[in-house]
C-alpha positions in Angstrom: -11.1 -21.3 -1.7 -12.2 -18.1 -3.4 -12.5 -17.8 -7.2 -11.5 -14.7 -9.1 -15.1 -13.9 -10.2 -16.3 -14.4 -6.6 -13.7 -12.0 -5.3 -14.5 -9.3 -7.9 -18.2 -9.6 -7.1 -17.6 -9.4 -3.4 -15.2 -6.5 -3.4 -17.1 -4.4 -6.0 -20.4 -5.2 -4.2 -19.2 -2.8 -1.5 -18.9 0.0 -4.1 -22.3 -0.6 -5.7 -24.0 -0.7 -2.3 -22.2 2.5 -1.2 -23.4 4.5 -4.2 -27.0 4.1 -2.9 -26.2 6.3 0.1 -27.3 9.8 -0.9 -24.8 12.0 1.1 -23.0 12.4 4.4 -25.7 14.6 5.9 -28.4 12.0 5.1 -26.7 9.1 6.8 -27.6 7.5 10.1 -25.7 9.1 12.9 -22.4 7.7 13.9 -18.9 8.9 14.9 -17.0 9.4 11.6 -13.7 9.2 13.6 -14.4 5.9 15.2 -11.0 4.5 14.2 -9.0 7.3 15.9 -6.1 9.2 14.5 -2.4 8.5 13.9 0.8 10.1 12.6 3.8 8.6 11.0 7.0 8.9 8.9 8.4 11.8 10.9 11.0 14.0 9.1 12.6 17.2 10.5 10.1 19.4 8.7 7.1 17.1 8.0 4.9 14.3 9.3 2.0 12.3 8.0 -1.4 12.7 9.7 -3.9 9.9 9.3 -7.6 9.2 10.0 -10.3 7.3 8.3 -14.0 8.3 8.2 -16.0 5.2 9.3 -19.3 5.8 11.1 -20.1 2.1 10.6 -16.6 0.7 10.8 -17.2 -3.0 10.7 -19.6 -2.8 7.8 -17.4 -1.2 5.1 -17.2 2.1 6.9 -20.7 3.5 6.2 -19.6 6.4 4.0 -21.2 7.6 0.7 -19.3 6.6 -2.5 -18.0 10.2 -3.0 -14.9 12.1 -1.8 -15.4 14.0 1.4 -13.6 17.2 2.5 -12.1 17.1 6.0 -10.6 19.8 8.1 -7.3 19.3 9.9 -5.7 21.6 12.4 -2.2 21.5 13.9 -1.3 23.4 17.1 1.7 23.7 19.4 -0.4 23.0 22.5 -2.7 20.2 23.6 -5.5 22.7 24.2 -5.4 23.5 20.4 -5.1 27.2 20.9 -1.7 28.1 19.4 -2.5 27.2 15.8 0.2 26.4 13.3 -1.9 25.1 10.4 -5.6 24.9 9.3 -6.3 23.0 6.1 -9.1 21.4 4.1 -8.1 17.9 2.9 -9.8 15.2 0.9 -10.8 11.8 2.2 -11.0 9.9 -1.1 -13.8 7.3 -1.5 -11.5 5.0 -3.5 -9.2 4.8 -0.4 -12.1 4.0 2.0 -12.2 7.7 3.0 -8.8 7.5 4.6 -6.7 10.7 5.0 -2.9 10.7 4.6 -2.1 14.4 5.0 1.6 15.2 4.7 2.0 18.3 6.9 5.1 20.2 5.8 6.9 23.4 6.9 7.1 22.2 10.5 10.0 22.8 12.9 12.5 20.0 13.7 12.4 18.2 17.0 9.1 19.8 17.9 6.0 18.4 19.6 2.7 19.2 17.8 -0.9 18.4 18.4 -3.5 17.8 15.7 -7.2 17.2 15.2 -9.6 16.4 12.3 -13.1 17.8 11.9 -16.1 16.8 9.8 -19.2 19.0 10.1 -20.0 19.1 13.9 -17.8 16.1 14.7 -14.2 16.2 15.8 -11.6 13.5 16.3 -9.6 13.0 19.4 -6.5 15.1 19.7 -3.3 13.4 18.6 0.2 14.2 19.6 3.2 13.9 17.2 6.8 14.9 17.0 9.0 15.8 14.1 12.5 14.3 13.8 15.3 16.4 15.2 17.4 18.6 12.9 20.2 16.7 11.1 22.9 18.4 13.2 21.1 17.7 16.5 22.5 15.4 19.3 19.2 15.1 21.3 18.4 11.6 22.6 15.6 9.5 21.2 13.1 7.1 22.9 11.8 4.4 20.6 9.1 1.7 21.3 9.3 -1.5 19.3 6.2 -3.7 18.8 4.8 -6.5 16.7 2.3 -9.3 16.5 -1.1 -8.3 18.0 -3.6 -11.1 17.5 -6.8 -9.6 18.7 -8.3 -12.8 20.0 -5.5 -14.1 22.2 -4.9 -11.1 24.4 -5.9 -7.6 25.4 -3.8 -4.6 24.3 -2.6 -3.8 27.8 0.9 -3.2 26.4 -0.4 -0.4 24.2 -1.9 1.2 27.3 1.5 1.4 28.9 3.2 2.5 25.6 0.7 5.4 25.3 1.6 6.4 28.9 5.3 6.4 28.1 4.8 8.7 25.1 7.9 7.7 23.2 9.4 9.9 20.5 8.7 7.1 18.0 7.0 3.7 17.7 8.3 1.1 15.3 5.8 -1.6 14.4 7.4 -4.6 12.7 4.4 -6.4 11.4 1.4 -8.7 12.1 -0.8 -5.7 12.8 -3.8 -7.9 12.0 -4.3 -11.6 11.8 -6.2 -13.0 8.8 -7.8 -16.0 10.5 -11.5 -16.5 11.0 -12.9 -16.5 14.6 -11.4 -18.9 17.1 -13.3 -20.8 19.8 -15.2 -19.2 22.7 -12.2 -19.6 25.1 -10.5 -16.6 23.6 -10.7 -13.2 25.2 -12.5 -11.8 22.1 -13.3 -13.0 18.6 -12.7 -11.9 15.0 -15.7 -10.6 13.2 -16.2 -12.4 9.9 -14.4 -15.4 8.3 -10.7 -15.5 7.1 -9.9 -12.3 5.2 -9.6 -12.6 1.4 -11.4 -9.7 -0.2 -10.9 -6.0 0.1 -14.1 -5.6 2.2 -12.8 -8.4 4.5 -9.5 -6.7 5.1 -11.1 -3.3 5.6 -13.5 -4.7 8.2 -10.7 -6.6 10.0 -8.5 -3.4 10.2 -11.5 -1.5 11.5 -12.1 -4.1 14.2 -8.4 -3.9 15.3 -8.3 -0.2 15.2 -11.4 0.1 17.3 -9.4 -1.0 20.3 -9.0 2.0 22.7 -5.5 1.1 23.8 -4.2 0.8 20.2 -5.9 4.1 19.4 -4.2 5.7 22.4 -0.8 4.5 21.4 -1.3 5.8 17.8 -2.5 9.2 19.2 0.5 9.5 21.6 3.4 9.2 19.1 4.4 9.0 15.5 4.8 5.5 14.0 7.0 3.7 11.4 5.4 0.6 10.1 6.2 -2.4 7.9 4.2 -5.6 7.4 4.9 -9.2 8.0 2.9 -12.3 7.0 -0.4 -12.2 8.8 -1.5 -9.0 7.1 -2.1 -11.3 4.2 -1.5 -15.0 4.8 0.6 -17.0 7.2 4.2 -17.4 5.9 3.5 -16.0 2.5 6.6 -15.1 0.4 6.6 -12.7 -2.6 3.7 -14.0 -4.7 3.5 -17.4 -3.1 0.9 -18.3 -0.4 1.6 -20.5 2.6 -0.2 -23.4 0.9 -0.2 -23.1 -2.9 -2.7 -26.0 -3.1 -5.4 -23.9 -1.3 -5.5 -21.1 -3.9 -4.3 -20.5 -7.4 -1.5 -17.9 -8.2 -4.1 -15.5 -9.6 -6.3 -15.9 -6.5 -3.4 -15.1 -4.2 -2.3 -12.1 -6.3 -5.8 -10.7 -6.0 -5.8 -11.4 -2.3 -2.4 -9.8 -1.9 -3.5 -6.7 -3.8 -6.6 -6.3 -1.6 -4.5 -6.7 1.6 -1.9 -4.2 0.6 -4.5 -1.7 -0.4 -6.3 -2.1 2.9 -3.0 -1.8 4.8 -2.2 1.5 3.1 -5.7 2.8 3.9 -5.3 2.2 7.6 -1.6 3.3 8.2 0.0 6.7 8.4 2.3 6.0 5.4 4.2 8.7 3.5 3.9 7.4 0.0 0.7 6.6 -1.8 1.1 3.3 -3.8 -0.1 3.0 -7.3 -1.2 -0.7 -6.8 -2.2 -0.5 -10.5 -1.9 -4.2 -11.2 -1.7 -7.6 -9.5 2.1 -7.5 -9.7 2.4 -4.2 -7.9 3.9 -3.7 -4.4 3.5 -1.3 -1.5 6.6 0.9 -1.0 7.6 0.4 2.7 11.4 0.2 3.1 13.1 3.5 3.6 15.6 5.4 5.8 14.8 7.9 8.6 17.2 10.2 10.2 17.0 11.5 13.8 19.7 14.1 14.1 23.3 12.8 14.3 22.1 10.3 17.0 20.1 7.7 15.2 19.5 6.5 11.6 16.8 3.9 11.0 16.5 1.6 8.0 12.9 0.2 8.0 13.0 -3.0 6.0 10.4 -5.2 4.3 11.2 -8.9 4.3 7.9 -10.2 2.8 7.0 -8.6 -0.5 10.2 -9.4 -2.3 11.4 -12.6 -0.6 12.0 -16.0 -2.2 9.7 -18.9 -1.1 10.9 -20.8 1.9 12.9 -24.0 1.2 13.2 -27.3 2.9 10.1 -27.2 5.1 7.9 -24.6 6.8 7.3 -27.0 9.6 8.8 -25.8 12.9 11.4 -26.6 13.6 12.6 -27.7 10.2 14.0 -31.0 9.2 17.7 -31.3 10.0 20.2 -29.2 8.0 19.2 -29.0 4.3 21.6 -27.8 1.6 19.0 -25.8 -0.2 19.0 -23.0 2.5 22.6 -22.2 1.5 21.5 -21.2 -2.1 23.0 -17.8 -2.7 20.0 -16.7 -4.8 17.6 -17.1 -1.9 16.6 -13.6 -0.7 14.5 -12.1 2.1 14.7 -8.7 0.6 15.0 -8.8 -3.1 18.1 -7.5 -4.9 17.1 -3.8 -4.9 16.4 -3.7 -1.2 19.7 -5.5 -0.5 21.6 -2.9 -2.4 19.6 -0.2 -0.4 20.7 -1.9 2.8 24.4 -2.0 1.7 24.3 1.8 0.9 22.7 2.4 4.3 25.5 0.6 6.1 28.2 2.2 4.0 27.0 5.7 4.5 27.1 5.3 8.3 25.7 8.8 8.9 24.7 8.6 12.6 26.1 7.3 15.9 23.5 4.5 15.9 22.4 2.5 12.9 19.1 0.6 13.6 18.0 -2.1 11.2 14.3 -2.5 11.8 13.0 -5.7 10.2 10.6 -8.6 10.8 12.2 -11.9 11.8 15.1 -13.1 14.0 18.3 -12.3 12.2 20.9 -14.1 14.4 21.3 -17.8 13.7 19.4 -19.8 16.3 19.9 -23.6 16.4 17.3 -26.0 17.7 18.3 -29.5 19.0 19.3 -31.8 16.2 20.8 -28.9 14.1 17.3 -27.7 13.1 16.3 -24.2 12.1 13.2 -22.0 11.5 13.1 -21.6 7.7 10.8 -18.7 7.8 13.4 -16.6 9.6 16.9 -15.5 8.3 18.2 -19.0 9.0 16.3 -20.2 5.9 18.2 -17.7 3.8 21.7 -18.5 5.0 23.8 -17.0 2.2 22.2 -13.6 2.4 22.2 -13.8 6.1 26.0 -14.3 6.0 26.5 -11.4 3.5 24.7 -9.0 5.8 26.6 -10.3 8.9 29.9 -9.6 7.0 28.7 -6.0 6.2 27.8 -5.5 9.8 31.4 -6.5 10.8 32.9 -3.5 9.0 35.1 -1.7 11.6 34.1 1.7 10.4 30.4 1.0 11.0 29.1 2.8 14.1 26.9 1.0 16.6 24.7 -1.4 14.5 21.6 -2.7 16.3 19.0 -5.0 14.7 15.4 -4.7 15.8 13.2 -7.8 15.2 9.7 -9.2 15.8 7.6 -12.1 14.6 8.4 -14.9 17.1 6.1 -13.9 20.1 8.9 -14.1 22.7 11.4 -11.5 23.6 15.1 -12.3 22.9 18.2 -10.2 23.1 21.1 -11.7 21.2 24.7 -10.9 20.2 25.2 -11.4 16.4 28.5 -13.5 16.4 31.3 -13.0 13.9 31.1 -16.7 13.1 27.7 -18.3 13.1 29.3 -21.7 13.7 30.9 -20.3 16.8 28.1 -18.5 18.7 30.6 -17.3 21.3 32.8 -15.5 18.8 33.1 -11.7 19.1 29.8 -10.0 18.2 29.4 -7.7 15.2 26.1 -6.3 16.4 23.3 -6.6 18.9 19.8 -7.8 18.1 16.7 -6.8 20.1 13.8 -9.1 19.3 10.6 -7.9 20.8 7.9 -10.2 22.1 4.3 -9.9 20.9 1.8 -7.4 22.0 -0.9 -10.1 22.4 -0.1 -13.2 20.2 0.6 -16.4 22.0 3.9 -18.4 21.8 3.0 -22.1 21.7 6.6 -22.9 20.7 8.1 -21.3 23.8 9.1 -24.7 25.2 11.0 -25.5 22.1 12.9 -22.2 22.4 13.6 -22.9 26.0 15.1 -26.3 25.2 17.4 -24.8 22.6 18.8 -22.0 24.8 21.7 -24.2 25.9 22.9 -24.5 22.3 22.6 -20.7 21.8 25.0 -18.9 24.1 24.7 -15.7 22.0 21.3 -15.2 23.8 21.6 -12.6 26.5 18.0 -12.4 27.6 14.8 -14.3 26.9 11.3 -13.3 28.0 9.7 -16.7 27.9 6.0 -16.8 26.8 5.1 -13.3 27.9 3.5 -10.3 26.1 4.8 -6.8 25.8 7.2 -4.6 23.8 10.7 -3.1 24.0 11.3 0.5 25.0 14.7 1.9 23.9 16.4 5.0 25.2 19.2 6.1 23.0 21.8 8.8 23.6 25.5 9.5 22.7 26.8 7.0 25.3 24.4 4.0 25.1 21.3 2.3 24.0 19.2 1.0 26.9 16.5 -1.5 26.1 13.7 -2.2 28.6 11.6 -5.3 28.0 8.2 -4.1 29.2 6.0 -7.1 30.0 2.4 -7.5 30.9 1.5 -9.5 34.0 -1.6 -11.1 32.4 -2.8 -10.1 28.9 -6.3 -11.5 29.7 -7.0 -9.0 32.4 -7.9 -5.4 31.6 -6.2 -4.0 34.7 -3.0 -6.0 34.3 0.2 -4.4 35.4 3.2 -3.7 33.1 6.8 -3.6 34.3 10.3 -3.9 33.1 11.5 -7.6 33.1 14.8 -7.3 31.4 17.2 -4.3 30.9 19.9 -4.6 28.3 22.6 -2.0 27.4 24.7 -1.5 24.3 27.5 0.9 24.9 28.5 3.3 22.2 31.7 2.2 20.5 31.3 -1.5 21.3 29.6 -4.4 19.5 27.0 -6.5 21.2 25.6 -6.1 24.7 27.4 -4.9 27.8 28.3 -7.6 30.3 
């Protein structure tokens, strides 16, 4: 357990130590772009370009405690000859020398290449793509990923994703895991103990982002990102940790603040958070338009949710009345109203709801549920199901992560009758590398869940969606063995949602 004074001494110790470094030029040599590059939040005329200066990445970064000027170039070609933009931007010391450059004035639906420079050092070249013009009908390729525990598997799925070069990657959370190092049987181990301080979280992100396959996937495509639980603490909700007896409310608020700040510092996010106090949040939920073809609502089901009821044990105790409480929320009131407006506006052919946990009701034997998923928030779950059923709503599809096994499900009109006509399709991706020790429990429950159209079993990978005016095709890309660096990746399941219909095609 960490005390408030201990946290402040630990996190500010980094700043005091950094002030002793005289200047960039006087430092020991090291690659300042060791964590790669990334782009995100693509709009028709803009995109965010990211890097972080970190010549000593796993030890606080190794930069002086002063702002540093970085050069960024954008070109139309991968050889970086046809230049569009050349700017000097600031890497602020207070943000761990991360750069979040909003490049504006770009052309819609256009591929660009970018690079950062510091002195004689240059980053790798990144590829990005702006969103299509609002009146465009061009198709869209989207990769969906989540859950990448560094210790339990290699990032082979990201190698394949980088090779696919999708127009967009959506990451639904569990980008890092907060745990200390596991046993020696794991393919690699976390550096440092369980993350609690700002320095801890910065070093953990640095370790994850040092992986070459993850760097390649970031450099290949623009990303949209939202967090889940392991970016802070397993199964946290709002301002409540998984185990309130292990840390006080103040200690968890300080930990949450540190984790959110480190998350911003390492992601290509469009909006800079204030994070001025221990009750502040990181703005993540938003809408993104990709021509007339696709509209995406990126959701956040952690920062504003009510604490889980009944039990966090999996599966839960048999049916408990508390989960029906209409005041329980996964999103908070403001985000729920934001979701309702999104569904009412219905601006594109395809409406994608990108969120963290399984939405469709999933029964386990004995009428048991997972209370950390939407089943633990049954009233709000039913309200959203009813909104999805609106006949004027065009092609709703839910994207989910969290559960470490791929699952494609119809969302039934009546949760008590899983074979009732569907109101939407749900594509739940498996994990990039995190194990699924509950896979056998899911397998035993499949007979009670006829709404399931595909299940990946305990296998790693991601979902690759190809979307056009006629259909959404989802390929479950699975890794043959996540422990092997040369493992193959292939399509295991192929699901289709036809435009104008609800649920998956037969």
